[in-house]
N, C-alpha and C positions, 0 to 999 in steps of 0.2 A: 470548456467552462472555466471561468475564473471565480474563485471564492476567497473571502477574507475570513479568517478565524481569529478570535482573541484567546490566547492561552495564558494560563497562570500556574506556576509551580507552587505546590504546597508541601512543606516538609512533613514527612511521616516518620514513624518510629524506625522503619526498615528501609527508608529511602525517600522517594518523592512521589507525589501524585500530580500529573499534568492534566489540568482541567481545561475543557474547551467550552467557550461561550459564544453566543451571538454570531452564528455563521451568516455571512452576507454574500449572496450571489451578485457579482458586479458585471459579468460579461458572459455571453453565450455565442459561440461560433464567431468571435471577433466583434460582436455588436454589443455596445454598452446597454445595460438594462435601463439606465436612466433616460436614454434617448428613444425608447420604444414602449408604447403603451401595451402592445401585444405581449412583449416579453415580461413586462411588469405583472400583467395578469397571469401569465404562464408560471412565473416563479412564486406567485402569492401562496399557492398551496405548499410549495416546498418551504417557504419561510415560516408559515404557520406551524408546520409539523417539526421544524428544525431537523428534518431528516438528514441534512447534509453535515450535521455536527458529529465529530468523532466522539466516541465514549472516552472517559478519562483513562489515561495511561498510568500504570504503576511502573515506576522506574527505580532500579536499585541504586545504592550509593555509588556503585562503580559505573553508572551511566548505561546500564543494560536494561532492555525492555523486559518486564516481568509478565505483565498481562494487561488486557483491557478490562475495565471495571464496568459492571452492569451492561454486559453485551445484550442481555435479554431485552432491556429497555430500548437499546438502539435498534435492534431488529424489529421490535414492536412498532417503533415509529415508521420504519420503512414499510412494514406490513399495512399500517393505517394509510400511508401515502398511496400504496398500490390499490387499496380499496377505493380511494377517491378518483383514481385515474383509469382503473381497469375493473369495470363492474362485472365482467364475465369471467373472473378468475375461477379456476377449477378448485375442487375440494382438496385435491392433493397439493396444489400450490399453497393453499392456506395452511394445511397441516405442516408442510415443509417449513414455512417461516415461523410457525408457532413452536415447533419442536427443535428446530436447528440449534438455538442457543442453549437448549436444555440437555442436549446429547453431548457425550464426551468428545466424539469425533467432531461435532459441530463447533464446540467451544475451541478445540485445538485449531480448527481451520480458521475461525474468525480471529483468534489471537495471532495466527501466522500472517494473516492479511494486515492487521493493524501493526504487527511487529515490523513488517517491511517498511512502513512509513518512518518509524523511529530509526530503523537501520540506516535508511538513506541520510537522515539528518546527523545522527550521532553514533548509533550502534556499530556501524562498520569501521569506525575510526578510533575506538577507545584503546586498542592495543597497537596502533600503528606507531612505529618508532623508526622513521626513515629521515635521513638528511635531505635537504632540498635537492631536487634533481635526481633522486635515487628511486629505484623500483625494486619490488620483491615479487617473485613468481613462485607458485606452488602447484603441484598436481595432487589431487585427492579424489575421494569418492563421496558423492552426496546422494541423498534420497530424492527421487523425483517420481511422483505418482506411485509411491510404494515400491519403487525399483531402485536398487543401488546402481549408479552410473558414474563413469569417470568425469571429472571436471578439472579445468585449469583456471587458476585465479591469478590476477596481477593487481598489485597496489602500487601507485606512483605518487610521490610527493612532487608536485609541480612547482613548489615554492610560492613566493609572493607574486601573484599575477595581477594584483590590484595595487593602487597607489599606497595602500596601508600595509606596511611590512609586517604587521601583527596578524594579518589575514593570510592563511596558507590555503592553497588549492590542492585538493587530494582527488584521486581518481581510482575507482575500483572496477575491474573488468572480470566477468566470469563467463566461461563458455562451457555449457553442459550439453552433451548429446548422447543418445543411446537408442537402441532398437527394442522391439518386442515389449511394448508397454501395455498391451491389451490386458494381460493377466493382472498386473498390479492395479490398473485403472478400474477394471471390473470389480476387483475386491473392494476398492474404495467406494465405488458407486453403490454396490450392493449393501455394504455396511451402513453407508449414509442413509440409504432408503429405509433400511430396517430401523435405524435409530430415530428417524423422523416420521416413521409409520406411514410411508407412502408406497405406492406400487413401483416396482422397478421397471425400467424400460427394456430390460433384457441386456444380455452381454454384448459387447462389441466383438465381432467375429474376425474382422480383419486385423492383422498385425500392422503396427505403424511405428514410425520413428519420430523422435522429437529432437530439435536442436534449440536450445534456449540461450540467448545472448543477453546478458544484463550488464549495464554500465551505470555506476553511481558516481556522481560528481558533487563536490561540495567546496564552498569557500567558507572557512571557519576560523575562529580565533585559535591561535596556536595553543595557548595554555588552558583555556576553558572548554574548547570544542563547542563554543556557542556559534551555531551556523548563521551566516548572513544570506547565503543562497545555496540551494541544493537541487539536484535533478536526478531522476531515475528513468532510464530508458530500457525497455524490455522488448526484445524481438523474439517471437516464438515461431518456429517453422515446423509444420506437421506434414508428414508424407506417408503414403501407403501404396503398395503395389497396385498399379492399374488405376490410380486416382490422381486427381490434380493436386499438386502441392499447395498448401494454404499457409499464409503468413499473417501473423497478428503483431501489430506494433502499438505499444502503449508508452506514453511519455507523461510524466508528472514533474512539474517544476514548482519550486517553493521559494518564496522571498520572505525574509524575516525583518520585522521592525521591532526593536527592543525598547522597553521603557514606557509602555502604555501609549504608544502613538495612536492618535485617533484614526478611525477608518477613513475619514474624509481626507486625511493627509497622506494616505498610503500612495507611494509612487513606485513605479517599476525601476529596476536598475537600467542605467544607460546601455 
């Protein structure tokens, strides 16, 4: 799916607020919305609900993601959208969406999701101080599904890969893997079920392992970290004894037009 958002930065006392307006769905599965009456009818509900709009982001003066604002409103829009397309929703499903943004765990989870968007554009690069052509690698421990696991990270400054020497290309790679995630994941699921007041599906009994590969790429202005193009690729592999290994791949690509460019003039990069 291809969407266009209009964003506006507003100065606040303790940083900035990035507001999102007028999301427009322009393409689904490679087919332009403008060329298909069926697709136009299909996205009409989405457009009315504005359910594809991000909530406003609160950003610190240092360029770090602080929180998403009014997540309850954003989840309520998705909830209303689901009512219009899924009339046989269960009561637990409704309770979950109603209580998710009100719970502490739910708020933290939603902020983590929205924070990943900002991390791709700016957040991962605020402390990078590498000369062109240089890399930096570190090994550390991160938390995944409530379990501390080893991770390796590598950041590379690829230099100016576009005709504009003021645009630098940066790349971040993270490899996280570990075993015995059932206990941590069960704790998370049980706590989330309790906070959202729904019935738990019961614990996962099989132990399983996860490998998570994340690659962030950006072409951004050297001095301002104002991105012109960014991409997040995540590949997750799940395996358990006696079961088939499953792999999930998610790719999100972002193009930026600065200076109030009209939606109709939006063009992809060559």
